[in-house]
Phi, psi and omega in degrees: 000154178272151174305143180094341179278163184242160173210152173252116176276123179260115181245145182239130182237136177221099183293147175265351177208159179305145175269141186279350188210173174270121184254150166262142180261145179228153167224141179219150166247120190237148175271177185293338178262019179071016170304130177266110178273346177199146181206140173221141173228129184222132175272120185301156179295329174256121185296139187297338180288352175258358177294140179264136179303134176092338181282159178251139180228130179258128173232129182260139179231109180281133178232142178235118176291130181299127181311336182270007182292116173299146182298127183181179166253134184231143176296137174257126182237152175224165180183181177228145178215163171246162167241092187290333180212158181310125176085353181256148180222125175251100178284141171286132184264150176288150175235128178291164174307328184273001177095007183274148178273137181233228188299164176250032178201163178237123179272124185269320186187177166257141178254123175269124180251127176262171176304165182291000000 
């Protein structure tokens, strides 16, 4: 895709347990130095605290690649967070099969950005 173009990420979520809070979902296209070349934050139409285990929920996240993005392939990441206080963000962390907490985002794929 060309720098400056937009895309809509369609995500499907199926919780395995009740969620303890109302989370905001995010998607970002990030560089190796964590520069965000695209970002979207969406509060789902049905608050996540009401999501039922086993049910399927769709959330769409619109992203526009910054026109100044250098040509390359960049990770597209997603995650969830709460905002307990103004300017603070608590991201939900991934848990390994043995119970360890790891990253606070999931890498979905790489997005190839061409010149404008």
